[in-house]
C-alpha positions in Angstrom: 62.8 -171.6 27.8 60.5 -169.6 26.1 60.3 -165.7 26.2 56.9 -164.2 25.5 56.3 -160.4 25.4 53.0 -158.5 24.9 52.3 -154.9 25.1 49.8 -152.2 24.4 49.2 -148.6 25.0 45.8 -147.9 27.0 44.2 -144.6 26.7 44.1 -144.3 30.7 45.9 -142.5 33.3 49.1 -144.7 34.2 48.4 -144.5 37.8 45.0 -145.8 37.6 46.1 -148.6 35.3 48.8 -149.4 37.9 46.3 -149.3 40.8 44.1 -151.8 39.0 47.1 -154.0 38.1 48.5 -153.9 41.6 45.1 -154.9 43.2 46.1 -158.6 43.4 42.5 -159.9 44.7 40.5 -157.9 42.4 42.0 -159.3 39.0 38.5 -160.3 37.7 36.7 -157.2 38.7 39.5 -154.4 37.9 41.6 -155.7 35.0 39.9 -158.7 33.2 36.5 -159.4 33.9 35.5 -162.4 31.6 39.0 -163.5 31.0 39.2 -164.4 34.6 35.9 -165.4 36.4 37.0 -165.8 39.9 39.9 -164.9 42.1 40.6 -166.2 45.6 43.4 -164.8 47.6 45.3 -167.5 50.0 48.2 -165.9 51.7 50.6 -164.7 48.8 48.9 -166.7 46.5 45.4 -166.2 44.4 43.8 -168.9 42.8 42.5 -167.9 39.4 39.6 -169.1 37.5 39.6 -168.4 33.7 37.0 -168.0 31.4 38.4 -171.1 29.8 37.7 -173.3 32.9 41.7 -173.5 33.7 42.4 -173.0 37.1 45.9 -171.8 38.2 47.8 -170.9 41.6 49.8 -167.7 41.1 52.2 -166.4 43.7 53.3 -162.8 44.2 56.9 -162.4 43.9 57.3 -158.6 44.1 55.2 -155.2 43.9 57.3 -152.3 43.2 55.3 -149.1 43.6 58.0 -146.9 42.3 58.4 -148.8 39.2 54.8 -149.9 38.9 56.0 -153.5 38.1 54.3 -156.6 39.5 56.1 -160.1 39.4 54.4 -163.4 40.0 55.1 -167.1 39.2 52.3 -169.8 38.4 53.0 -172.8 40.7 50.7 -175.4 39.2 49.3 -176.6 35.9 51.2 -177.2 32.7 54.2 -175.4 33.6 57.7 -176.8 34.9 58.9 -172.9 35.3 56.8 -169.7 35.0 57.8 -166.4 36.0 55.9 -163.2 34.8 55.9 -159.7 35.5 53.7 -156.7 34.0 54.8 -153.3 34.1 52.8 -149.7 33.4 55.0 -147.1 31.8 53.9 -143.3 30.9 53.9 -142.6 27.2 54.7 -138.8 25.9 51.1 -138.2 25.6 50.2 -139.5 29.3 48.3 -142.6 27.9 49.8 -146.0 29.8 51.9 -148.4 28.1 51.2 -152.0 29.4 54.0 -154.7 29.3 53.4 -158.1 30.4 56.4 -160.6 30.0 56.5 -164.3 30.7 59.4 -166.8 30.9 58.3 -170.4 30.9 58.9 -174.2 30.4 57.9 -176.4 28.7 58.5 -174.7 25.3 55.3 -176.7 24.1 53.0 -174.4 26.1 54.5 -171.5 24.4 51.9 -171.1 21.6 49.0 -171.6 24.0 50.3 -169.3 26.7 51.1 -166.4 24.3 47.5 -166.6 22.9 46.2 -166.6 26.4 48.5 -163.5 27.2 47.2 -161.6 23.9 43.8 -162.2 24.9 44.2 -160.9 28.5 46.1 -157.8 27.3 43.4 -157.1 25.0 41.0 -157.5 27.5 42.9 -155.1 29.7 43.1 -152.5 27.1 39.2 -152.6 26.7 38.2 -152.7 30.1 40.5 -149.7 31.1 39.7 -147.7 28.0 35.9 -148.3 28.7 36.1 -147.2 32.1 37.7 -143.9 31.0 40.4 -143.6 33.4 42.4 -140.8 31.5 41.1 -137.3 32.8 38.7 -135.6 29.9 39.0 -138.5 27.6 36.0 -140.5 28.5 32.9 -140.0 26.4 29.5 -140.3 27.9 28.1 -143.7 27.6 31.5 -145.3 27.3 
């Protein structure tokens, strides 16, 4: 089994980053526009169409508001096992630390999954910083 971990510090209010992450049905509009081009909610699942053309069904496992942690599993695609979580922490300076972890099989998809996760987390950082979620940090026109 492969373990992948990506993290970044986002110059945004941690509660605002959590609100965007927690909004299960608005992945495309609130968190990763362009990386994801469509999201459809189907009960506890969301069907995600990525900019790459891949379409995956993700099942929500847990939402923990106190820990600001969301866990899900991809139940189709190239995986025989996939479990992921994303969590938002508060940095000492008030910024948000976004941590995304995945455990998956088969090992052969580790490199491509890690690359996609890196692109995703880069998009999250850009999206949330451009929206200027941290009080007083947004510059006009950003």
